N, C-alpha and C positions, 0 to 999 in steps of 0.2 A: 388642877390636874389630879390631886389625890382622890377627889370624888369619882372621877372617871374610872379609876383603877378598881373601885369597889365592884365594878361590873363583873370582874373575874370571879366573884363569889356568888354571882347570880342573885341570891336573895338574902344578903347578909342581915337585912333588917328584920327578917322573920324571927320567930321564936327560936332560941338556940336549944333545940330539943336534945336530949341525951342521944348520943349516937351509939347504936348497938352494932356489935361486930357480926351479927348474924346475917346482915344484909349481903346479898350476893352481888359481885361486880357485874354479873350478867344483866342485872336490873338497869344498868346505865345504858342509855342510847349510845350507839357507836361513836358519834362525834364527841359526846361528853366523856366517854371512855378514853378517847384519843387525847382530849384536853387534859384530863386527869393525869395521864401518863406524862404529858408535856410539863405539867406543873412539877411532877416528881423529879424529872430530869433537869429542871431549871429553865425550860424554854417557855418563859412566862408570856412573851409576846405572841408566840404561836398559840398558846392556850387561850389568851384573850380573844384572838381572831376567830378561833374555832367556836368559842362561846357566843360571840356576836353572830356568827353565821347560823349557829343552832337556834339562837333566839329569834332570828328573822323568819323562821318557818315553823316554829314549834311553840306550843302553849306550855307555860311553866306550871308545874303542880307544886303543891305545898311541901311535898316530901323530897323534892329534887336535891336540895342542898344536903339533906340527911343521907341520901344515897351516895353523893360524892364523898362526903366525909367518911362514910362506912368503907368506901373503896380504899381510901387512903389507909385506914386502920387495917384493912385486910392485907394491904401490901406492907404492913408494918412500918409505915411512915407516920410518925407521931406528930401530925400537925394539929395544932389548935386553931380555931378561927382567927384569934388575934395574931398568933405567930405567922400564920400563912399570909394574912393581910399585910402585916408589916414587911414581910419578905418581898411580896410582889410589888407593893407600893414603892419600896425603896429601889427595887430593880428598875421598874419602868420610869420612875422619876429621874434616876441617874442616866437612863438611856437617852433621854432628851438632851442631856448635857454631854453626851458622848456620840456625836453624829457619825463618827467612823464605825463605832460598834453597832450603831443603828443600821448602817449600810450593810454590815456583815450579817446582821440578823435578818434584814429584808431579803438578802440574797439567798438565805436558807429557807425561806417560806415556800410551801408548796403552792400549786396553782390556785387552789380554792382560797387559801389564806391570803395570797396576794390580791386576788379579786375583791375579797372582803375589805382588805385594807384600803384599796383604791376607792371602793364604793363609799365607805364612811368618811374618808378624807376629802374626796372631791365631788361626789355625786349626791351625798346626803343633803337634803334640804331641811332636816330637822334641827331646830334650835335645842331640843332636849331629847335625851334617850330615856325611855321609861321601861322599867322592869318591876312589875308589881308596884310596890309603893316606893321604889327607889327612882328618883328623878335626877338625871345627870345633865349638867350644863354643857352640852356638846359644843355650842357656839363659841364659848369662851375657851374651851379646850383647843379647838381648831385654831382660834386666833393666836393662842400661845405657841402652837406648833409652827404656824406660818410667820411668826415674828422672829423666829430663830434662823439666822442665815445658814448656820451649819446644818440644821435639820432640813431646811429648804434645798440645800445643795444635795443632801442625801436623796431626797424625794426626786429631784431632777435626774440624778445619775441612775437611780434604780428604775425610774420610768424608762430611760433610754435602754437599760440592759434587759429588763424583763417584760415591760408592758407590751411591746409589739409582738412578743411571743405568746402572750396570755390573753390580752383583751383585743377588741377590734381596733384597727389603726385609727379610726376617727375618734374613739374614746381616748386613746393614748395621746393623740395630738391635742385634744381638749385639756387633758391633764398637764401636758407640757406648757400649754398656753397659760393655764392658771398659775403654775409655779413661776414661770418667767415674768409674767405681768405683775404679780403681787409682790415679788421680792425686790428689795432695794439693791440687791447685789446681782450682777449679771454673771450667770454661770456658763455662758457661751464662750468657750475658749477654743482656739484653733485645734488643739488636740482632741477636744470633745466632739468636734464636728465630724471627725472620722468614725464616730460611733453611731451616727444617724443611720437609719435604715436605708439600704440602697434599692429597696423595692417597696413601693407604696401604691395603693390604689389612687386613682386620679383625685378624688374629692379630698382624701387625707393629705396628699401632697400639696394641693392648692391651699388648704387650710393652714398647713404648717408654713408654707411660703409666706402667707399673709402675716403670720406671727412674726417671722423673721423680718419682714418689711416694716412692721410696726415698731420693732425693737432696733431698727437700724442705727439710730443716734446713740443708743446705749451700749453698742458693741464696739470693740476695738477695730482698727483698720485691718489688722491681720485676720481677725475673725470674720469681718465682712468679706474679705478675699476668699477665705475658706468656705463660707456659706455660698458665695457665688459659684465656687467650684462644685459644691455639692448640687446646687440647683441646676447648673449646666449639665452635670453628669446625668441627672434624672431626666432632664428635658431631651438630651441627645438620644436617650434610649427609645424615645417615641419618634425619632426623626425618620422620615421615609427615605427611600432610595429612589433616584431618578430612573427613568426607563432604560438608561444605559448602565444601570447598576452602579452609578457614581453618587456619592453622598451629596445632597444639596445642603445649603446653609440651614443649620438647625434653628437659626434666629428668625422664627416666624412672627407674624403679628401677635398671635396669641401668646407666644413665649415671651415676647417683649412685654406684654401686659403682665404676665406672671412674675417676671423678673422685677418689675417695678423700679425702685431706686437702684437696684443692683445692675441696671443697664450701664452705669458708669464704669463697671469693671470689664465691659466688653473690649477686647483689643481693637485697635484702629482698623486692622485688616479685616476683622470679622464684621465690623459695621459696614465697610465698603463692599462686602460680599452679600449683604442682605438683599433678597429678591425685591425688585421694585414694586411688584404687586403687593408684597407683604408690608412694605413700608407705607404704601398708599393706604392699605387697609387699616394699618395701625393708627395713622394720623387721622383717619376717618372715624375712629372710635370716639364716642362722646366723652369717654373718660381719659382720653389720651392727654388732654391739656392738664387735667388734675394730676396725672402721673408725672408729666414733664415739669410741672410746677415744683416738684419735690427733689429734683436732682441737684441739690445744693452744692455738691462736691464734684460736679462735672468739670472737666478741663476744656480750655478753648479748642484744643485739637479734636477731641471727641465730639464736642458740640458742633464744630464746623463740618465734621464728617457726617453727622446726622443731617445737618442742614443741606449738605451737598446731595445726600441720598434722597431727601424729601423733594428737593428741586428736580432731580433726575426722574423722580416717579411721576412727574406731570403736574405737580402743584404750582400755581402761580405764586411765587414768593413775595410779590408785591400786592397780593390780594388781601384785603383786610381780614377776611374770614380765615385765610391760612395763617396770617400773623397771630391771630387770637388763639390758634391751636398749638403754637410752638412752645408754650410754657417758658422755662428759663433759657431755652435755646435762643430766644430773641436777644439775650444779653451778649451774644457773640455774632450777631447778624453782620454780614460783610458784603452784601450785594447793594452797593451804594450808587451804582451807575444809573443815570437818568431817573433818579427817584424824585417824585414830586412831593410837595409839602404835605398832602393828605396822608401819604404813606408814612412819611417821617413822624407825623403826629400819632398815627396809629401804633407805630413802633414804640414811641416814647410813652404812650399810654400803657402799653404792656410791660415796659421796662421798669415800672415803679416797683416791681417785685425783685429786681436784680440785687437789691441790698441784702438779700438772703443768701447770696452766693458765699461760699467759703473761699474768699480771696478774689483777685482779679478786679478789684474795685477801681483801680486806676484806669484799666482798659475800658471798663464800663463807663466811667465818667468821660473819657475821651470820646467814646462812641456817642454818648448822649450830647456832647458838645457839638459834634458834627451834625447830628440829626436836628439839633436845635437851630443851627445855622440854615439848614434846608427848610425847616418848618417856618422860619421867619422871612423866607424869601418873598419879596414884594409885600411884606406886611411888617408892622411895627411890633415890638415886644408887648406893648399895651394891648394890641389886638389879639395876640395869640396866647396871652398869659394863662388863660384857663384851659388851654388845650395841649399844653406840652408837658403835663404831668410833673414829675419831680426833677426834670432837667433844670428847673429854676434854681435848684440847690447849687448848681454850678455857676450862677451868676455872681458877679462881684458886687460889692457894696455900692459902687457908683452906678452900676446898671440897675440895681434895685431902687436906688434913689431917684432914678430917672422915671420910674413908673408913676402913673397918675393915681391918685386915691380912688378914682372911679374904676380904673382897671383892676386894682387890688380888690375893691369891694365886689365887683362882678365875678372875680375869679376865686372868691373865698371858698366855695364848695370844693374846689380842687386843691387849693393851697392848704386847707386844714387837714387833708389826708396825707400830706407829704411828711416823711420822716427824714432825719439827717440834717436838719437845719443847724447852722451855726447860731450862736447866741446873738451876734450882731445882726444876722439876717432876720431873726425873729423880731428884734427891736424895730428894725426899719419897716417890715411889713405890718406889724401891729399898729405902728404910728400912722402909716398910710391908710390902713383900713379904718381906724377910729376917726381920722381927720375928715372922712367923708361925711360923718354924722355931726350935727352941731352939739348934741347931747348924747353921751355914752349911756346906753341902756343895757338891761340884762339880755335882751334879745341879741344885741350886737356881740356881746361877750360870748354868748352861747354858740354862736356861729364860728367862733375862732378855733375851737379845739385846742391843739397843742400850742397854737400861736398865742394863747392867753398869757403865757409866761413872758411875753414881750411887752405887756401892758405896764406902763410906768406906775409907780406907787402913787404919784400925784393924780393920775387918771382914775385909779381906783378910789382914792379919797374924794375925788370930785363927784362921784356918782351918788345918786339918791340911796339913802340907807336901806330902803325897802328893796331896791333892785340888788344891792349887795347881799341882802338876806336871801334873795332868790338864788344868787350864785352859790351860797353856802349849801342851800337845800337841793338845788337842781343837779342835773347830770354834769354840769361844769365842775362840780365839787371834786370830781375824780382828778382834776388837774391841780388842785390846791397844794398837794404835797410837793409839786414841782416848782412852786413859787418860792421866791427868796423870803427870808424872815422879814425883811423890810416891807415887801408887798403884802404879806399876811398881816403884819402889824397895821398897815394902812387900812386894810379892810375891816379889821376888828375894832380899831379905834374909832372909825367913823360910825360903825354900828353901835358901839358902846356910848358914844357921845349923843346918839339920837334918842336914847331911852328905849330902843327896841331890842336891847340885848337879852333880856329875860326870855323872850319868846324864841330867840335864835340860838341860844346856847346849846339846847339839846340837839340841834342840827349840825353843830360844828364837829366835824369828824377828823380823824387822822392827825397829822402833824400840826394842823392849824390850831388845834385846841391847846397845844403846848405854848402858844404865844399869849394865852390869856394870863394876865397877872393874877397874883393871889388876892390882891385887893379887890379886883373885879369879881373873882369867884366868891369872896366873902359877902359881897353885896347882893348876891343872887340867892334865890330859894327854889325849892321844887325839884331838887336833885333826886334821882333814884338809881339803883345799881344797873338796871337794864340799859340806861342811856349811856353808860360808860364803856360798853363793850367794844365800840369801834373808835375809841379816842386814844391818842397817844398822850401820856401824862408825864410831866416832870415829876421827880421824886417828891418835891415839896407839895405839888398839887395832889399827888396820890395820898400823902400823909394826911393832909387836911380833909380830903373827901372820904378817905377810909374811916377816919375818926368820926366824921359827921354822920356817915351812913350806917356805921356800926350800932348807932343808937336805936335803929329801927329795922335792921336787917340781920339775918343769920350769917355767920362767917361763910358758909358755903355759897351764899348768894353774892357776897362781895368778892370772894376768891375766884369765882367763875366769871367775873365781869372784867375781862381783858386785863389792862395794865393797872387796875386798881390794886392788884396784888403787891405792887411796889410800895404800898402805903402801910402794910402790916408791920408793926413794931415787934421787937423781941418780947416785950412784955405781954403783948396780945397773943403771941405764939405760945408763950409759957403758960398763959392762963387758960388755954383751950382744953376742954375735956378730952380724955383719951379717945373716945369713940368719934367725936367731932374731928379731932386732929387726924386720926387714921383715915376717916372717910373723905377728908378734904385734901389729903396729901397729894393726890394726883394733880391737883391744880398747881401746887408748888412745883412738882416734878416737871410738868409740862411748860412751866414758865421760868425755868432757872435763869434764862438769859435776862430776865427782868429784875432778878433779885440781886441785892448787894451781897458781897462776901460775908458781911456781918449777919444778914438774914439767913444765909445758907448755913452758917455756923450754928445759929440758934435752932434751926430745923434739925440739924444732926444731933444736937444734945437733947432736944425734946424727944426725938424718935428713940434715941438710946434709953432715955428715962422711961418711956411708956411701953416700949416693945423691942428690947434689944435683939431678941431672937429673930425678928422679922425685918430688921432695919435694912432698907435698900443698900446693897453692897457699896455703891458709889459714895455713900455718905460716910463710910469708914475712912475714906481718904481725907475727910474734913476734920475728923477727930484727931487727937494726939497720936503720934507714930505708934505707941505701944498697942493701940487698938487694932493694928494690922495683924497682930498675933492671932486674932480670932479667925483669920483667913488661912485655911489650910485644907488639904484633902479635897472632900466633896464640895466645899464652899469656894474652891478656886475658880471654877468655871463661871458660876454666877457672878463672882466678883469682877472678873475680866470682862464678861459680857455686859455687865451694868456700866462699868467705866467706859467701855468701848462705844456705848451709845450716848455717852455724855461728853460734852466739851469741857475738858479738865480746866481750861482757863476760867470757866464760869465758877469753878470751885475755889479758885485763887489760892492754891496751896503754896506754902513757902518752898524755897528750893530744896531745903533739907527733907521736907515731907514728900515733895514731888519725887525726889530721888528714892526715897524709901518705898513709895508706892510702885515705882517702876521696877525696883529690885524685887518686890513681892510678885509683880506680874511675871518677871523672868523666872522666878522660882516656880510659880504655878505652871509655866510652860516647859518645865524641866530643862531650862537653859537653851531652848532653841525654838525657832519658827520653822516647823518641819514641812508644812504643806499649806494648801489653800484653806483647809479647815481652820488652821491657826490664824490665818489672815482674816477669815470671816469673823472669828471670835474676837480678835483685837479691835476691829472697827477703827475708831478715831485714835485709839492708843498707838497705832502704828506710827503716827506722826511724832511721837515722843520717845521712841526707842533710842537708846544711846548708840552713838556711832560704833563703839567697840562690839556691841551686841549685833548690830547690822552686819558688821564685818565677819564675825566668826560664827554666828548662830542662825543666819537666815539662809535657808536652802534656795537653790535656783528654782525649784518647783514652786516654792512659796513666792519668790520674786516675780515670777510671771503673772501671778494673780495680784500681787501687792502694787505693781506699777501704777495701776489706775488709782488705787487708794492714795499713794504717794502724791499723785498730781493734784489731789484735793486738799492736801495739807497747806495751810495758810502761811506758816512760818517755820520752814525747816532751817536748821542751822547749817553753816557752811560745812562743818565736819560731817554731818548727816548726808548732805548732798554729795560729798566726796565719796562716801561709802556706797551710796546709791549708784554713782557713776561706775564704780568698779564692778558692782553686781551686774549692771547692764551690759558692760563690756564682756563680762564672763558669760552672761546669758545669750547675747546676740552676736558676740564676736566683734571683729574690727569693723568700724563704721564704713570702711571702703567696700565691705560686702553687704551692707544693709540694703534692704528693699525700701521702696517708697512707703510701704505700709509700716514697716518697723520704725522708720524715721517719724512718721505721724504718731505712732503709739508712744514713742519716747517723748515726743512733744517738747515741753519746756526744758526737760533735762538735757537736751542737746547743747544747752548753754554751758554745760559742765565740761564739754569736750575741748580738746586743745585746738588752737587756731588751724593747725594743719588738717586735723580730722574734720573741722567745720568747713574748710575750703573744699575738701573732697565732696562732702554732702551738698554744699552750695552749688557745685559744678554739676552733680548728678541730678539733684532735685531743687532747682532754684526757687520754684514756686512754693514748695513745701517750707523751705527755710525762710522764705519771705513771710509766709503765713504764720509760722511760729514766732518770728521776730516781732510781728505786730502785737503779740500777746505778752511780750517781755516788758518789764518795768524799766526803771532808771539804769543808766549805763553801768553803775556800780555793781549791779547784779548779773550783768551779761555782756561785758565789754567785748569779749572775743566774738560772741555770736553777732552782735550788732555790727561789729567791724566786718564780719564775713558777709552779712546782708548788704552793707554799704558797697563793698567791693563787687558783689555779684550784680547789683543794680548799675553800678558805675561802668562795669565792663560791657554791659549791653549797650550803653549809650556812649561808649568811648569814641566812636567814630563820628558822633554828632558834633558839628561846629557851633560855637557860640554865635547867637544872632546879634550880639552886641559888638559894636565896632569902635567903642570909645578906646582911647589909647591905654587906659588903665586895665582894660579887660581883654586886650588882644592875647590870644593863647589860653585864656581862662574859660573853662566850661561852666557856664552858669547852671544852677539848678533849674530843672523844668518841673511843671506841675505834676507830670506823670511820675517823676522820681520822688518828689516830696510826698505824694500820697502813698507810694509804695514803702517808703523808708520809715515813716512814723518816728519812733524814738531814735532810729539810726540816722536821722538828719543831723545828729550831733556831730557827725564826722565831716560836714562841710567846713572848708576853711573859711576864715574871715574874708579873704579875697573873693572866694566864690559866692559868698552871701552878698557881698557888696555888688557883685556883677549880676545879680538876679534881675530879671526883667520886671518892670513895674507892674504889668498885668499879672505876672506869675505871683508876685508878692501879694497883690490885692486879693487874688483868688485863694491864696493859701496861708494868709497871715494867722488865721485862727488855729490852723493845724500846727504851724510853727510855734505858736504860743503855748502849745501843750507839751512841747519837748522840755523835759525837766532838767536835762543835763548840759544845756548850753553853758559855756563859760561866760565871764563878763565881757570879753572881747567880742564874742559872737552876738551876745545880746545887744551890745552897743551898735554893732554893724546893722542888725535888724532894726533897731530903733531909728538909726539915721536913714535907713531905707524907707521907713514909715513916713518920716518927715519929708523925704524926697517925693513920695507918692501922694501924700495927703495934704501937703502944704504946711504952713506954720502951725505951731501948737495951739494958739488961740482959736484957730479955725476947725480944730478937730471936734467932731460930734461925739456924743456919748457912745454910739456904736463903734466908733474908731477905737476909743480907749478900752472898751470892753473886749474887743477882738484881740488886743495885745497879749493877754494872758501873762506868761512869764516875762515876756519882752518888756513889760511895764517896769520891771525891776531895774532896768537900765536908765530910767529917767532920773535926772539929777534933781536936787531940791529946787533949783531955779526953774527947771522945765516943768516940774509939778505945779509951781505957782502960776505958770502961764496957761495951764489947762483949765477948761470950764468944768469944775467939779460941783456945780450946784445941785445936780441930780443925786438923790439918795441912792438910786439904783446903781449909778456908776460907782459910788463909794462902796456899796455893798459887794459889787463884783471885785473891785480892787482889793477889798479886805480879805478875799479868799487866798491871796498870795501871802505866804507866811515868812518870807525872807526879807521884808522891808527893814531898812535901818531905822533907828529911832528918829533921825532927822527927817527921813522921808515920811514916816508916819505922822510926824508933827505937821508937815506941809500939807498932807492929805486932809 
């Protein structure tokens, strides 16, 4: 940045000729005269912009700087070149660290200065600015500006306030787009939406609407609602009146297209009023399907209202062409009367995209099941397997077992595109597919896509080594990270034993490389730094390879080679020359997550030794506490900004040092988080603020912006969450008055509310609470929320009678598939008796999901284990996929029962080993 600021002096590098006082101020061009006056009054930013504007249309002469300095002396302002340079550099450098002040300065710019600022920030395509023999790196300067969240916020706000009054609307929309798309922080908040222009030419409005549609997923629910309101207001202004002077629906085909994903905010009654000609025209658009494919957060009520309107407009809802145009609306299709198998298959083909919906997956699976029954009328499952899309995910293990190898082989082109498979299903289908061939080949494996994870270790090991080498090199290699360690070891050991390892090692990428033993690495030659860039390395591998390659490579080549940075020792860091170290530091900084605390400590001391004046501020938190005394005044903002962009856990400070750092942060903030600018500055540090500081020092204005940042925190303490809850209640009021959007925005923090408050929200917004409940972890972190979710789902099904008539289950409501899918972790609230009364088919369909519930107690696990024995038969008859599907339920197996299981497969043992709560006796039996 300092080099840019020299532009203010025009030709600083010219000879510093003696300045004579005889020169007259009238010799200065008017714009330079104005700039000189601005320098005298301390308006350095204004002066800089005037000089830039002057430079764009004038040729500099050798005596220009002399005239400027003469003017200063004539005004009895005793500037020297060096003092003036220092003053302006210091001012403008500090301005970048004071975005509030920058906003104020921007607001005071005149029209020409503002246009110049926008031109050089957003429309300049120059990498460098040249003035005489001064060359300024403008590309790096702009990069520094746009990397600052606070400066970006200022640019966003000033564009809203001044741009549309000064520049063309299209130019302003382009500027807003650049700021919003390049920043990691979203500046669109509900209160800001009110500052959007309420009059825009058509092209500008369409372009801005496109920006908002593209940023839909980055904005809060309340902001989306506000943006919908603004778009609606703009669209209604162009709405015609009918011949009877009565307003017609503003929701035309064109307006539906402009709204894009925001159509999910249309009220139900507004959808039902859409003119049938307009809905027919909209669905006829070529891009309608693309738009309807993105309405991930549409509700069943709105989707069915659209379907009803489309049906009324004359479209045949059972016509394949119509079905293909419905996008995600097909997920809520309800016209099942007199449907034939071909229509059912067409619907299922389109419903493969329904897993993108935000919620309602239980209803979708139920619909797929009904359609699958229709699709298989008068045909067997073997015959229709390749034409029912991902409905096969809903099949039980016994249904999959009934498939013929030939049917699976013929349907592989469809099956390999399906997502959402359970592990046990993948095992069955992979086994069926491979059993069709006598010898497993690379071609067979390459056709399997995600199903490759179900291939047994033994099957991999039985393959030809050259075929395995092709797996490592080919497109199938993208699935290697998803294989278990046992499977990867099986592949590598076969290749190693064949003697073909040397030619294959350079092609082994990602996590698979970590499975190579040090002894195998030692036996190979021909390594180079470039082949290491895409490999994951254990620290021991990195140490060996770094030392080996350092003999013939420069440090910068090794440090830029991916995870090889793990292998640099403190001794090597200490021995690096100053220039090499400083030039290579960016590789360390970009890979902090790969470094050990010991390596980070060595880096901090090395940097302090060679250049303590320019040490990255975050490294001060690694040095002893007394070094924090160097942080004060102007260095405060860079210190916080640097730490805020770093994950402090990677620096691994002691508790004492961590508290000292946070105390320094609070001092630098003058004891408060006042507004959104402070939140921008804090970045990741907001997750570490002490509860007392959150309680007394965070303003509500800041909290509105901080909520999104808090939701990204990985490990908030209970005391912090409590203070966040109180701030949210202060900000949004009582939960009984919350809107659906507020509930969505609060998200996982609803788990902090009392049971009574949660019951209110569950009654008002059951689908939203259900959606949030699915993202919550173990019951220990959200018992009240999961309880509210369970009661909400249970109340809906309260009138359903149990289909079981056994004496033990009379009067007991057994869990249904629909409920189990909806509840996720909240399944923990089923009683032991209810689990015992579960239907065999329901258990077989949902055992894998039940096995993921981490909070079942021992009695519940035993009940589920006994249900498994009832459904699958005696333990010796259980197949590998049965055992794998148990998940946590396997923990209920006794030592004697474990002995009865067939555990000859290394893959079965590998899956069981993922459970961490085995007793020592159980582990011994396994």
